[in-house]
N, C-alpha and C positions, 0 to 999 in steps of 0.2 A: 590680310597680310599687313596692311597699313596700321590697323588697330593693334595687332600683336607687337609690331616693331615699336610703336609709340609707347605701349604699356611696358615693354622691356626697358626702353630708354628712361622712362619716368619712374620706374620701380613700383608699379602697382602690385597689389597683393596676389592677383591672378597668376603672375609670372615672377613671383618673388625670388625663387631660386635662380632662375636664368638671369634675372636682373642683378642679383648679388654677384654672380660670376662676371657679368659685364662691368659692373661698378668696380670690382676688384682689379680687373685688367686695365681699365682706364686710369684708375688712381695710380697703379704701378707704373704705367707708361708716363703719366704726368711727372711723377717723382724722378724716374730715370731720365726724363727729358731735362728736368731742372738740374740734375747732377751733371749731365752731359754739357749743358750750357756753361756751368761753373768750371768744369774741367777744361773746356775748350779755351778758356782765358789763360790757362797755364801754358806758356810758350813751348816747353819741351813736349808736352802732351799733344799740343796742336800740331807741331811739326811732325811728330812720329805717327799720330793716329788721326790726322786731319781727314783722311778718306773715310775712316770708320765713323767719325763724328758726322760727316756729311750724309752718309748712307743711313745712319740712325735718324738724322733730322728728316730726311725724305720719308722714311718709314713712319715716323711720328706724325708728320704733317698729313700723310695719306690717311692714317687712322682718324685723326682729329677732323679732317675735312669730310671724310665719309660720315662721321658722327653728326657733324653740323648739317650736312645735306639731308640726312635721314630725319633729323629733328625738324628742319624746315618743311620737308615733304610730309611728315606725319603729324604736324601740329594741328592740322584741320580737324583731327579727331576731337580735340578739345573744343568745347562750345564757344569759348572766348575767341578762338581763332578759326571758326568754322568757314568763313568766307575764303574761297580759294586764292584770292589775290590780296585783298585788304587784310584778311586774317594772317596771312604769312608775313606781310609787311609789318603788321603790329607785333607779331612774334619776334621778328628779326630785330625790332627796336627795344625788346625787353633787355634788362641789364645782363642777364646770364647769356642770352644769345649774342649780345655785343661782345662779351668776354670770349665766347667761343670763336667769334669771328676774328678778334684781335690775336687769338692764339695762333692762327694760321695765316693771316693776311701778310705779316712781314716776309714770310718765305716767298710768296708769289710776287709781292711788290718789288723785292730785290732784283727780279729779272728785268724790271723796267727802269731802274734807277742807276745812274752812273756816278753820282756824287758820293764819294766815299764817306763823307760826314753823315749824310742821310742814311747810307747803308748801315753805319754803326748804330744809328738811332733805331733802325728797323730791327737789327739783331738784338738790341736791348729790349725791345718790345716783346720778344719771345718769352720773357719771364712772366708775361700775363698768363701763361699756361698754368702757373701755380695757383692762380685765382680760381681756376676751374675746379679746384678741390672743394670749394664752397658748395658746389652742386652735389658732390658725392659724399662729403664728410658730414655726418650728423652733428658733430661738435661745432664745426665751422658754420653750418647752416643755422644752428641754434644761436650762435653769436651774431650772425647777420640779422636774424629775426629780432633779437634783443636790441641791437643797435638801431634797427628801424623803428621799433616801438618807442624807444627813448630818444629819438633824434632831436626833438624839440629841446629837451633838457640838455643834451650834449651840445647843441648849437649855442645855447645860452652860456654854458661853461666855456666853450671855445671863444665866444665873444668877450667874456670876462677875462680870459687869458690874454687875448690880444690887447685889451685895454690895459691890463697890468704890465704887459711888456712895453707898451708905449709910454706909460707913466714912469716906469722904472728907468727906462733908457733916457727919458727926458730929464728926470731929476738927477741922475748920475752924470749926465752931460754937463749940466750947469754946476754941479759940485766939483767935478774932476777935470773939466776942460782946461782951466788955467794951469793946473799942476801937471797934466799929461795931455798937451795939445795934439800930439800925434795919435796916441791910443784912443782918446775920446775926441776925435776931430769933429764929429757931428753926431746928431741923434741917431741916424742910421748906423754909424759905427758903434755907438753905445748899445744898440739893440742886440748885437752878438753877445755882449756881456750879460744883458738882461735875460736873454734866452737861456744861456748856460747856467745862470744863477737861479732863475725861477725853476728850472728843471732839476736843480741840485746836482748838476753834473760837475761844475767847477773845474774847467780845464786848467785854469791857472795862467793862461797866456795873457789875459787881460784882468788886472786886479786894481781896486782903488788903493791909493796910498795916503790920502788925507784922512784925518780923524773922522770928519763928518761922512766922508765917503765910505769908510769901513762900517760905521754905525748903520748907514743906509743899506749897505750890502748885507749886513746881518739881518736887518728887518725884512728885506726882500727875500732872503733865503728862507726865512720862517714862513712868509706868505706863500712861497712856492710849494712848500710841503702841503699846506692846506689846499692850494689850487689843484694839485693832482690827486688829493684825497677825494675831491668832489666827484669826478667821473668814475673813480673806482667804486664809490658808494652807490652811485646811480646804476652802474652796470651790475654790481653785486646784487642789489635788491631786485633788479629786472630779471637776473638769472633765477633767483629764488621764485619769483612769480611765474616764470615760464615753466620751471620744473613742477611747481605745484599745480599749474593748469594742466599739465600732461598727466598728473596723477588724479585729476578731476576735482581737486579741492577749490580751484578758482576757475572762473570762466569770464568771458567778455560779454558785457551787456550788448545785445544786438541793436539797441537804440542809441546809446551814448558812447559805446566802445570803451567804457570804463571796466576795471577789474572788479568783480564781485565774488564773494566767497560763498562756498557751500558749507555752512556751519555743521551740518550733520556729518559730512565726510571728514571735516577737521577733527570733530570730537571722536569719531571712530578711529582715526589715525593716532590720536593722542592716547586713547585707551589701549590700542595695540602696543604702543611704545612702553606703556606701564606694565 
């Protein structure tokens, strides 16, 4: 029984049809739960259908909690979590298991918390249920795999972005502070302008008025376009590699974990396209 439940939850080939039904039902419940959370913030709906929202919340939490308990109970089928105690603890500390827990924990914690501010935070945490879609959606799972494979490159790009924001805000502070002492009161104040400019959003609430400030703003805007092109290129190439690996044209070296190509399959695919 434990093995069958685990295989259905994990979507193995032996129970693929049953697992597909389960996945569809859970994904539908996640989406409906997210919609309910959003509609609950609309005051007229909350006043008129508050009871219905609460009943649906109880139903959703009951299903998600049952799923979480079954996963923790059945995880020992996997060799990685075979130990009845340590294995389950290790499983509960995995990212997806933590997300599953965060999806239901706010509901139960709200019974023990009286501070309204903390209750609001707990209600906000319910939105973590949407992240559960990563487990069930192949597209989101692929994105998670790609982001994990390219995490070092993305961290470098993020660090460069942080450096650029700091440099841009520092330069603009010294250029514009005398002309606009309130708007550019400090470097942290100038960081809002730097972020909106580098991301090419340009809200217009904070703008340079000096000649040098405008030139600097133009240069930083151009740099911002290139800064966001970097992660797009990294993720784009990673998606291509992932799809080609699934088609069997590329594979990972078991020794160095680098991507290597299967030239015969590439040539065969090229011939088929012709």
